[in-house]
C-alpha positions as CSV (number, residue, x, y, z in Angstrom):
1,M,0.2,-0.1,0.2
2,L,1.7,3.1,-0.9
3,G,-0.4,7.1,-0.2
4,A,1.0,10.1,-1.8
5,D,0.7,14.0,-0.5
6,A,0.9,17.1,-2.1
7,N,2.5,18.5,1.1
8,Y,4.7,15.9,2.8
9,P,7.3,13.5,0.7
10,A,6.2,10.4,0.8
11,L,8.5,9.0,3.2
12,N,6.3,11.3,5.7
13,L,4.0,9.3,5.6
14,T,2.5,6.8,8.9
15,Y,0.9,3.7,7.7
16,T,-0.8,1.6,10.7
17,W,-2.4,-1.5,9.8
18,A,-5.3,-3.4,12.1
19,A,-7.6,-5.9,11.3
20,T,-11.0,-5.0,10.8
21,S,-12.8,-8.2,10.6
22,V,-10.8,-11.8,11.4
23,P,-12.9,-15.9,11.1
24,A,-14.4,-16.9,14.7
25,G,-11.9,-17.9,17.3
26,A,-8.6,-16.3,15.0
27,A,-6.6,-14.7,16.6
28,L,-5.6,-11.0,15.2
29,P,-2.7,-11.2,13.0
30,A,0.5,-9.9,13.3
31,F,2.1,-7.3,11.7
32,S,6.5,-7.6,10.8
33,V,6.2,-3.7,11.1
34,N,3.7,-0.8,12.5
35,G,3.3,2.0,12.9
36,S,5.6,4.0,10.8
37,N,6.7,5.1,7.2
38,A,8.6,1.3,6.8
39,A,5.0,-0.5,7.6
40,K,4.7,0.2,3.7
41,N,5.8,-3.2,3.7
42,T,5.0,-4.9,5.7
43,T,3.9,-8.7,6.1
44,A,0.5,-10.0,7.8
45,S,0.6,-13.3,10.0
46,F,-2.0,-15.7,10.2
47,T,-3.1,-18.4,12.5
48,Q,-6.1,-19.9,10.8
49,A,-7.7,-20.1,7.3
50,G,-9.9,-18.3,6.7
51,S,-11.2,-14.1,5.5
52,Y,-9.8,-11.6,7.3
53,T,-10.4,-7.5,6.4
54,L,-7.3,-5.3,7.1
55,Q,-7.4,-1.8,6.9
56,V,-4.5,0.9,6.7
57,K,-4.6,4.4,8.1
58,I,-1.6,6.5,6.3
59,T,-1.3,9.5,8.3
60,D,0.9,13.0,7.0
61,P,2.3,14.8,9.4
62,G,0.2,17.4,9.9
63,G,-2.3,14.7,10.9
64,L,-4.6,14.0,8.2
65,T,-5.7,10.7,7.6
66,T,-6.8,8.4,4.7
67,T,-7.8,4.8,5.1
68,S,-8.0,1.7,3.2
69,N,-9.5,-1.6,3.9
70,V,-8.2,-5.2,1.9
71,V,-10.0,-8.3,2.5
72,V,-7.3,-11.4,2.4
73,T,-8.5,-15.4,2.3
74,V,-5.9,-17.1,4.3
75,N,-6.0,-21.2,3.1
76,Q,-4.5,-23.4,6.1
77,T,-1.4,-25.2,5.3
78,L,0.1,-28.3,6.2
79,T,2.9,-27.7,8.5
80,S,3.7,-31.5,9.4
81,I,2.3,-34.8,9.0
82,A,2.3,-38.1,11.2
83,V,2.2,-41.3,10.7
84,S,1.1,-44.5,13.3
85,P,3.0,-46.7,13.3
86,A,5.7,-46.0,12.1
87,T,6.5,-48.7,10.1
88,A,4.4,-51.7,8.8
89,A,4.7,-54.8,6.8
90,L,1.6,-55.3,4.6
91,N,0.7,-57.9,1.5
92,E,-0.2,-57.6,-1.8
93,N,-4.0,-56.4,-2.1
94,Q,-4.0,-56.1,1.3
95,T,-5.0,-52.9,3.8
């Protein structure tokens, strides 16, 4: 997300991210950087799959603000799998 302001250089703008909607039972996402100019390139981390609405508020040094929303769909990713028993011997056509 990039903002522009005719009265201030882009490096003087502050970006503040928040989640305005999360799936039921989900924790709020964590942002790698927030509340600074560097937050224009933040990374959001999620703990649960679902649909999230994220809002960024861009503020200039004079206190003027604008906001923008984006809907993000997070898909679940397998991170590990356990098979039990660890080994098994089967003959052909057995289950």
